[in-house]
N, C-alpha and C positions, 0 to 999 in steps of 0.2 A: 545212556542211549540204548534202547531195546534193539533186538535184531531187526524187527520190522522197521523201526525208525532208521536204522543204519542202511537197510536195503533201499528205502525211499530217498535217502540223501544222495546216494551214488548211482551212476548209470549201471544197469543190470549186469553187463559183462565185467565190471570192476568189483562187483560185490563180493564174490567168493574170495578173491585175492585180498581185498581190504579187510574183510571180516576176519579172515585167518590171521592177518597181521595184527589187527586190533586185539584179538583174543590172546595172541602171543604176548603182546605188550602188557596186558593186565594179568597174565599168569594162568590163563585157561586155554590150552591149545594142545593139539596132538603133536605139535612141533616142539613142545617143551622138552628140555633135556631130561633124561631119566634121572630121578632123584634130584632134580633141580641143580645139576652140576654145571655151574657157571663160574669158573675160576676167577678169582679177584685180580684185576690188573695191578701190577706192582705199584704204580703211581698212587693208587687208592690207599694202600697200606703206608707208604712213605708220607702221604699227606696227613694221615691220622697221627703218626708218630712224631711229626713236626709240631703237632698241636697238643698232644696229650702224653703224659708220663704215667707209667704203671709201676706199682710196687708189689713185689711178690710174684708168685707163679701165675702164668697166663695159660689158660686152657683154650685151645682151638678145637671145638667139638665137631666141626664139619670141615676138616682140614683138606679134604680132596687130595690134590697133588702137591700140597705144601705151599701154595701160592702166598698165603699170609704167614704161616708158621716159619718158613725159611727166612723171610725178611725180619720177623721178630727176633729170630735167633741171631741174624747178622747184627742187629742192634744190641745184642748182649742179653736179651731176656731169656729166662728159663721158661720153656714152652712144653706143655703136655698136649700132644696132637692125637686126635682120634677122629674116626668117621664111621658111619654105618657101612659104607662101601670101602673095600680095600683098593686104593688107587696107588699103592706103592709108597705111601708116605704116612708116618705115624702108625697108629694101631687101628686096623680095620675091624669091622664086625662089632663096633661099639655103638649101641643105640643111646644117643644123648638123652632122649626123653625118659628113659628108664634108669639112667645111671645115677648112682649115689655119690660119685666122685665130687670132691669139693675143691675149690680153687679160689685164690684171691681175686682173680680177674678172668673174664672171658672176652676174647676178641674173635669175631666170626662174621662170615657172610652166610647167614642161615638160609635153608631152603625156604623160599618166599611163601610157598603154599602152606607151610606150618610155622611161619615166623612167630605168630602169637604164642603158641605153646612153648616154642623155643625160648622166647623172652621170659615167660613166667618161670620156666625151669632154670634158666640162667640166673635170674635174680635170686632164686632159692638156693642155688649152689655156690654163690660167691659172697665175698665180704668187702671187696674193693669196687672195681669198676666193671661194667659190661659195655662193650662197644659192638654195635650191630651195623653192618653195611646193608641197608635196605633201600628199596625204592622210596622216593619222596612221598608217593601216595600212601605209604604205610601210616602217615599221619592222619589219614582220613578214616571216618567211620565212627559211629556212636559207641560200638563195643570197644574200639581201640581208645577212644577218648577216656573211657573209664579206666582202662589199663594205664594210660599215660598219667592221668590225674592221681592215681594211687601208687605210682612208682617214682623212684628218685631220678626222673629224666632231668639231666643237667644242661646238656647242649645238643643241638642238632647242627651238624656241619654239612651244608648243602654244596654239592659240586656245581660250580658255575659253568664248567665245561663238562659235557657228557662223557661218561666213562665208556670205553669200547669193550664190552663184555664178549666172552667167547662161549659157545655152546659146546659142552663136552670137550673143552679145550681147543676147539677149532673156531677159526674166525667166522663170524656170522655175516651174512649179507644184511645190509641196513643196520649194522651194529651202531650203538651210540644214540638211540632214539629215546631212551628212558633216563629220567633224572634220578640220581642216587644221592644218598646222604649217609653220613655216619651218625648214629644215635648213641649218645653217651649217657649211661646211667651210673650214678655214683652213690653207693650206700651211705646213708647219713645226710645226703643233700636234701634240703627242705625248701629251697627257693623256687622261683619260677624258672622254667627252662629258657635258655638263651638261644638265639638263632645266629649263626655265623656262616660265612661263605668260604669255600676253598677255591 
């Protein structure tokens, strides 16, 4: 829907508020958290680990405040935690997209604005599995279709109940409006991807 179509669909006084909210939902807004810092709710990581097992080192390249990494460690996994921004957990100042570090697996909630290059690099730097927590709309788009068809996408776990994300670690008004899914890529997998629900 274009901005003009959006404006004609709603009464004039509601346009500004609704347009800002819509832009925020799809990832283009002045209200976006700096560096897309939306810590992962614990239930999201627990749900993943109840469905998937990982062998070898796990790298969390956008670890933020340790929301995913700390739970992985609680489950007994060996975790390498890095982030571009130092938020007091793991090693800060590490740019994932230029890193040559290798790992068996990557589990992360990537910055959505650069999720595609994150995915390409993650697949190049791993030998096991890559698990990305992304919006369900990440499935859309002709460019992404090519990426998915040429990658070992094994499973998409869709959250049937919306996750309540936080912006910069603080509760957001109207949180829980976006559908998220775990995207599981497994090196060596050649079948069609499966769809499952959490």
